N, C-alpha and C positions, 0 to 999 in steps of 0.2 A: 202688520207684522209687529209682534211684541218686541220691546227693546231688550237687548241682551244684558244679562247680569255679568259684569266682568269677572266677578269672583267665580261664577260657575264656569266661565270660559277658561280661566286660569286652572281651575281644578281639573277640568276635562283634559286640557293639554298636558298637564303634569302627569296624569294617569295614563295617557296614550302615546306620548312622544317616543318613548323607548320602542314600543311595538312598531310604530311608523318607521323609525330609522332602521330597525333590524330588518324589516321587510325590504326597504330600499337597498340596503347593503347586500342582502341575499340576491336580489334581482340583478344588481350590478355584477355580482360574482358569477352569475349564470350566463350573462350575455356574451355572445361571440362577436368578434370583430367583423366577420362577414355580415352579420345581421345589422350592425351599425352602418356599415358602408352602403348596404342595399337600401336602408331606410333614408339615409342622407343623400344618396346619389343614385336614384333609381335607373 
């Protein structure tokens, strides 16, 4: 495996972190308490 170039990693994260967090917030907003309870306590 080739070593990672840290500058490339930083650039990738800076370009994609907003999209990642937006999707996470959207998914949290859509989840129902019933779904959480069923998943945690089947």
